[in-house]
Each structure stands twice: as C-alpha cells, then as structure tokens.
N, C-alpha and C positions, 0 to 999 in steps of 0.2 A: 822811289816816292813811293810805291805801297806799302814799301816794309816799313819805310820814317815815320806814314803813318797808324802806322802796327804796332808803336813802340810808341809813338806819341800817345798812343790812347789806354797803350797797358801804363806808362804813365800815368797819365792822369786818371785813372782807378789807382793805384797805390797813393795815391797821394787823399785820395777820398775818405781809403781805406783810414787810412791812419790818423787822418785829421777827426775823423767819428772813433777811433780806439782814446785817443783823445781827449775827448769831449766827454764820453762813457764813463774815463776819469777820474774827472774832476766832479761827476757822481757819487757820491760814497753809499752804502748799501750795506745797512747792518742788518743781519740775519742772525741771532742773540739764540743759538737752541738751550744757553742759560737759560734763558727768558721761561718757558715751559719746561724746566729740570725740577722740580718739588711739586707735593702733591698736599692735600691736606680733608681730612675726615672728621667728622665730629666724634668724637668720645659721649657717646649715645649714659645719660645720667641711670643709674639705680628706681630713680623716684617717676623717669619716664614710662608710660603704659604697658606702648607699644615698643620693645624693643626691638622687633626688626626695620624702623625705618632710618634711612639718613639723616634723616635731621633730627631738629626739637621740637616736638612736639608733647607740650609741656601744662597739666593745668595742676593749679597754681591757687592756694587763698587767699582772701585779701592778706596784706602783711608780708605775704612768707619769704623770704631769704634765703634765697640759694644759689652754685657753684656750678658752673659749664664752662666746656674747654674744648678748644679744635685741636688737634694733634698735626705740629706745619713740620713735614719735612724739606732741607734743602741737599734736593738728588743730583750738583751741579757738582765742578771741580773747584769750584772758588764760593768765597768768601759774599753772604747772598744778606738786601734789606728787602724783608715783606713791609707792605700797607695792609692794617686790619682795621677793616672798618666795621660797624656796626650801622646798618641803613636801613631804613622806615622802606615798609612794600612801597612802588611808586605802579600806576599805571602807563606805558607809553602810547603812543599813537598810532604802532598798531595792532594796540588790542593785546598786548603781554607782561604782566608781570614784572616790576623790572627790580632788580633787590640793586640797582646799580648806582641810585646817584646817589650821593651825601649831605648835596645840597636843596633834597625834598622839604619843596612846600608843604607843612600842615595845611588836611581838607579842613575847615571851619565846622563837619559836621564831627569831627575824629577828639572824639575826650581822651585818649591817650595815645601812643605810640611806642615806639622799641626802643626808643633812642631815649625817653623817660625813666625805665625800666631795667634798662640794659648798659651797662659802667664794664667800661672804658669803653666810649665811642669812639675812638683811633688809640691803634697803636703800631710804633716801629719794633717792628720783630726783626734782630740779627742773630744769621745761624750761617756758623765754620760748613765750609766743604762738607757737604756728607752727616752735619751736624741734625738733631729731628728735638723741639719742645712743645710741650703743651703751652697752651695760649691762656686765658680762662679771664676768667667776663662772671659779674654779679649780675641776679635777678633781681630787684626788689617793686616786689606787686603794688598795685594800688590801697589805699586804709578800704576805700570801700569797692564793693562789687561788683563788675563790670560783664554786660551778656556780651556774648558772642567772643569775636579773637582780634588781636593783636600782632600784626603779621613783618614778617623783616628778616634780613637774612644776616648775617657778617659776611663780608666780603672782604678780598686777600690779592694782595695783587703784586710782581715783584719791583722795588720802585725803581725807579728808569737812571742807571749811572748812566745816558748821554752827554756831553754836557752842552747844549743848548748853543753855542755858540761854537760850534765842528761845523765847519763850512761845508758847503756842498749842499742834499738831500740826505735827510737818513728816514728810511723805512722803517718801524719794526713790525713785529706781530705783538699784541700781548693778550694774554692770556689773563682769567682771572678765576678761581673761583669762592664761589657762593657756598654757604650754607646757609636753609631755610631754619626759620625761628616762628616758630607760633605760640601761642603764651592765647590761655584764658581761665575764668571760675570755673567754668562748668559746661556739657557737650549739650545746653539747651540748643536747639535749632530756631536759627534767624528765619522771619523772610527777607528776600533780598528788595529793592525799590531800586530802581533809578529817574533820575533825574537830567531832563536837557532845564540847565543853566545857561547860556548865552549863544553865540554865534557873530564870527565876521569872518572879516579878507583878510587873507593874509598870504606868504607864500610858504611854500616845504619845497623845500631840494632845485630851488630859487622857479617856481612852478609857480601859475597863479590856483590859490589854492582857495575854499572855504570852512573854514575849522566852524563845526561844534562841538559845544565845551556837553561835553555827559557827564555824571558826578553819580555814584556809588555811595551815597552816604549811611548802607550798611554797614554796619559790621562784620561782613560775610563774604565770601569769596563768589561771586559774580560766573560763572567758567559758560561754554559753550556756547558762547552767547552769540547769536546772528544778528545783523541788523543791517539797512538797505533807507538809506540817508538819500533825499531828495531836496533838490533847489527850485522854485521856482517864485513868481514875480508876485509881488501879495495880490488873493485878490485871483491871481488863476490858476489854473489846472493843467497849464500845461508845463511839462516839467522839461525844465532849460536842464541842466545835470542830475544826477545819478552817480550812489558809489554806494557797492554792496559786499557784506565783511561776515567771514562767517569764523566758529568756533575762536571765539573774541575771551580772553578773563578781564577782570576788573576785579581790583585789589580795595580789599574794606576801606569805607569812608576817604577815596582820593576822585582827582576830578583829573581828566584828562581831553585834550579836543582831539575831536576825528576827524580827520579829512576827509573832502568832498573835492572831488580834483575836477577846474575847469578846459581839462581836454588841452590844454595849452593855449588857450585861447583870451584875450584881454577880460579883464572884470568892466562890467557897465555898472558908473553911480546907477544906485534907484536902490525902489524897496523889494524886496523877500522875505520868501517866507521857508524855513527849512521844520522838513519833516520827517523823521526819524518811527522806523516801526521794529521794537527792538525782542525776541526771543531770548529766555533762556534753554538750555538744549536741555539738561537734568531736570526740568520741578517745570518744566511749560509755561511759566510766570510772562508777560509779556509785557507791553507796554507801543503808547499812540502817541507821540512827543511832539508835539511846534512851537514854535519860533520865528515871530521876525523880528528881524533888526532892516540895519537901512545903511548902506555902503555912499558914504558919502562923494562926491565930486572930485579934488583935490587926494583924497587916500587910494584911489581907485585911480588917479594921472602916478597916485606916486608910484603905487606897487607895482604898473604895466612900465615903466619905467625901468624897472629892475628883476624885473624877467624874462624868463625865458620863451619868448612867441613862435608856437607857430607859425608861419606864413598859410595860412588857406588858400591862399593866389588868387589870381579870378580862374574864376568857372568856363574853360574854354569850351565843351563838350557839349553845354547848353547850346553857346552859341554858335559851333559850329554846323549845329542839327536845326537851326534857327537856317543859322543864312544858307545854311542845304537846299531848306525847304522854303525861303524868299526865292530863292534863281529859282527853283522847278517852276514854281508859284510864273514866273515871269517868263520861259521856259517856254511853256507851256500856254499862256495868252499871245506871246511873237508868233509860235507855230498856228494857235487857231486862226489870227488877225490874215498872217503869210497868206494860209487856206482856203479863207474866206475870198484873198484878193482874188487868189488864180484862178478860183470859181467863178464868177462873174468878167 
C-alpha cells in the first residue's frame, strides 16, 4: 500500500514537471546576439578644434555649411538594417541628458534645435554581414549668430526584425549608440538659470507623485545639480513630502518634470505649495523657487483609483499599549479597593 502511494506521488510530480515544461515552451524568448553585433564611431573632422574628443564639438560661423559623418560597422553574420536619427537633447525625469527622444517637443526658450541645423534627421542604412559604411550629415548654421550651444546627438539602433504577430512573449535586449553633437558660434560663457514653471499631481510607475516642472531657459548645460523639493499645504510650513537628488544634469533650453514621491499614499485634494532649492556644483549658482498649485477632488479620486496604494494599516502598537495601560490602571484600582475592604 505504501509502495503504491509512493509511486502515485512520483507520477504526480512528473506530471507537474511536464506541465511546467509545456507552459514554458509556449513562451518565446529571443536572445538575439546580433542585436549588439555592430559598432558606431564619429569621423572627427579636420575643422574640429579638439581632435581628442569622441563626439562632434563644432564652432562654426553663421551660414557656414559643413559635412560630418559617422562610421557604422555590421559585425554580425547576417544582413542588417539600422535606424539612424538626429535627436535634440532632452532632460528626463531622472535629471539625465537624454538623446533618445525622437518626438522631442521644443522648449519655448529655444531659438534653435539640432534638427533644424543637421539633415537628414532620419535614415535607414542597410549593411551586409561584415560591411562598414560612412553615414553623412549636412550641417547648415543659421543666418544670425547665436549665443551658447545647440545640443543633440546621432542615435543609432538596429531595426527590429521580429514580427509583432509572433505568438507568445518576445523578450529582446535593445542596444543603442549615441554620438553627441554640440554646435556653437563662440566660446562665450552663459550664466545658467533655472525656473519652476508649474506643479501637478500624477502617477509615476503607478505610484502617486507630484511633478514639479523645471526649466533651463539658457543655451548652456546646468551640471552637477542638487535639488531639494518639498511639498507643503498652502500657508503651512509643515513638510508633507520631500525628495532630494544630486548630480543631475539639465540640457540647454529644455524642461522636465521633477518627481516628488508621495510614499505610496493617497493624494488628498486641496491647495499646496512646492518649494525647490537647487544648486549647481561647478559654479555655485543657487535657486530658491516656489509655486502654488491645486489638486481638485475629481483629479485626486481618478489618480487614487489608478494608483498602487500601500495599505498603511491600523496602528495596532499604540492601541495595544493604550489597552495595556488601561488594564494596569483597572487592576491597580480594584486591588486598592480590595485591600481597603480587607483592612476594614
């Protein structure tokens, strides 16, 4: 009888293993080694003053036209197509200069952006296995001289060849190369500035967040920035939420939403104030910025319904301590009355 039960358990275990393997087999995982099997480098031109740089840093005159190029090599064993895009520099919510955004929205403070000065802005380059090619771009400087820098990058990725109709889950690692492009007319230094444009409530990674929109309206990089952001009720000094970050970089003439986490708690409707204290590490420029904003009840309800909220739970420890103290007092009172009765 025991032997039969043992055999039944082994059979059940084997069925579970087979079932797991069948389920795993229905999920397609693609580990395409050719995805990273290519290389990109800048062909530094003779008219670049610093030949030691690995990116384009060009000081050109108004109306000047030049051609630059990058060297693209397909190191894989198969033919491949590469997407080559000229992107304007942006600043992401982590305070990092980002060259990956193809649909970058131009900041109102920017007189010029890289896509206006470098063409073509998008190319598809086909390479046979082991083939190399120089991909060229034309630079046309504006008619009028400008102060500061125009910043962006040449972004290269391998075109995805996996069909969207493939059944199961396709997991891919995406690789990208970026060659920076910085254009200027002079080497004149620009005094940086920082502005707090607005604040609003929303979600970041499904968690409740207040976003403070910060803007660099100057044509220069603000680097090594430390930011201390506080949220208070309007008219109150009590800090409800606070986020501190250091070593941030803000691209020229860009704005971004700096997130202040609400620590997985619900958003309450009302009037608030966001206070930003920021400092640039290299120049010691500092800013103290404030902005009032309102969270309406319907907006708060919508965000809370979509958010992942951490259950704060009932504060059992204070309740237990309070009940314990109450019981001790009751026992002391009853004991006192009993002793008094006996003494009589």
